[in-house]
C-alpha positions as CSV (number, residue, x, y, z in Angstrom):
1,M,25.2,-16.1,0.8
2,L,24.6,-15.9,-2.9
3,N,23.0,-18.4,-4.8
4,T,25.1,-18.2,-8.4
5,N,22.8,-20.8,-9.3
6,D,20.0,-18.7,-9.6
7,K,20.0,-16.8,-12.8
8,N,17.4,-14.0,-11.7
9,T,19.6,-13.1,-8.8
10,T,22.5,-10.9,-9.1
11,Q,25.1,-9.3,-6.8
12,D,25.9,-5.3,-6.8
13,K,29.0,-3.4,-5.8
14,S,27.9,-3.1,-2.0
15,N,27.3,-7.0,-1.9
16,K,23.7,-7.3,-1.3
17,A,22.0,-9.5,-3.2
18,T,19.1,-8.1,-5.5
19,T,16.5,-9.8,-7.5
20,S,14.6,-8.8,-10.9
21,G,11.4,-8.0,-10.2
22,A,9.0,-7.5,-6.9
23,V,11.1,-7.8,-3.7
24,D,9.6,-10.6,-1.4
25,K,7.8,-9.3,1.8
26,K,9.2,-12.2,3.9
27,Q,12.1,-10.5,3.5
28,I,11.2,-7.5,5.5
29,K,11.7,-7.9,9.1
30,V,10.7,-6.2,12.3
31,G,13.2,-3.8,13.4
32,M,15.3,-3.7,10.0
33,P,16.5,-0.2,9.1
34,V,15.2,1.7,6.1
35,V,17.8,3.7,4.0
36,C,16.8,5.7,0.7
37,S,19.0,5.4,-2.3
38,N,21.6,7.4,-1.1
39,D,21.9,5.0,1.9
40,G,20.9,7.3,4.4
41,Q,18.5,5.7,7.1
42,F,14.9,7.6,7.1
43,G,12.9,4.9,9.2
44,V,12.8,1.7,10.9
45,V,10.1,-1.2,10.0
46,D,7.2,-1.7,12.2
47,R,5.8,-4.0,10.3
48,V,4.5,-5.1,6.7
49,E,0.9,-4.4,6.3
50,G,-0.4,-5.8,2.9
51,D,1.3,-4.0,0.1
52,S,2.9,-1.2,2.7
53,I,5.7,-0.7,5.0
54,K,4.8,0.5,8.3
55,L,7.6,2.4,9.8
56,N,8.0,3.0,14.1
57,K,6.7,6.4,14.6
58,D,8.6,9.3,14.6
59,D,9.7,11.9,17.0
60,K,6.3,13.5,16.7
61,G,4.8,10.1,17.7
62,V,3.3,9.5,13.9
63,H,3.3,5.8,11.7
64,H,4.6,6.6,8.3
65,Y,3.6,4.1,5.5
66,I,5.6,3.1,2.5
67,P,4.8,1.0,-0.6
68,V,6.8,-2.5,-0.7
69,S,6.9,-1.1,-4.9
70,S,9.5,1.2,-3.6
71,I,11.6,-0.9,-2.0
72,A,14.7,-1.6,-4.3
73,S,16.2,-4.6,-2.5
74,V,16.5,-6.1,1.4
75,D,19.6,-7.8,3.1
76,D,20.6,-6.5,6.8
77,K,18.6,-2.9,5.4
78,V,15.6,-2.4,3.6
79,H,16.8,-0.5,0.5
80,A,14.2,2.4,-1.3
81,N,14.7,3.0,-4.8
82,K,14.5,6.8,-4.5
83,P,16.6,9.5,-2.4
84,G,15.0,9.8,1.3
85,E,13.1,13.2,0.7
86,E,11.6,12.1,-2.1
87,M,10.8,8.8,0.1
88,M,9.4,11.1,2.8
89,R,7.1,13.4,0.5
90,S,5.4,10.4,-1.0
91,W,4.7,8.7,2.5
92,T,1.6,8.4,4.3
93,T,0.5,8.6,7.8
94,Q,-2.7,6.4,7.4
95,A,-2.7,2.8,5.9
96,P,-3.5,2.3,2.6
97,G,-7.1,1.4,2.2
98,A,-8.4,2.6,5.8
99,K,-11.2,4.9,6.0
100,M,-10.9,8.4,7.3
101,A,-12.1,9.3,10.9
């Protein structure tokens, strides 16, 4: 339920709560679908690692990482702030800060 007393919280047309500023990483849970700004799903949360979201392995068995800063809001889904094609062009296959083998 949306807390209407919180001045930093708004509600958009899709009935999801959004906050001004950064998304609280604690809201992002394992198994949540990750959708682009066009509402198309492009991943599922494996876990949060630092300031990145690790997505479940794709059909080729590869994990992808997206920055938490690219998330616009979280409700029953994790909503990215860009279209899916742009998100997939910018994701990485190695955890940020990880050393190359």
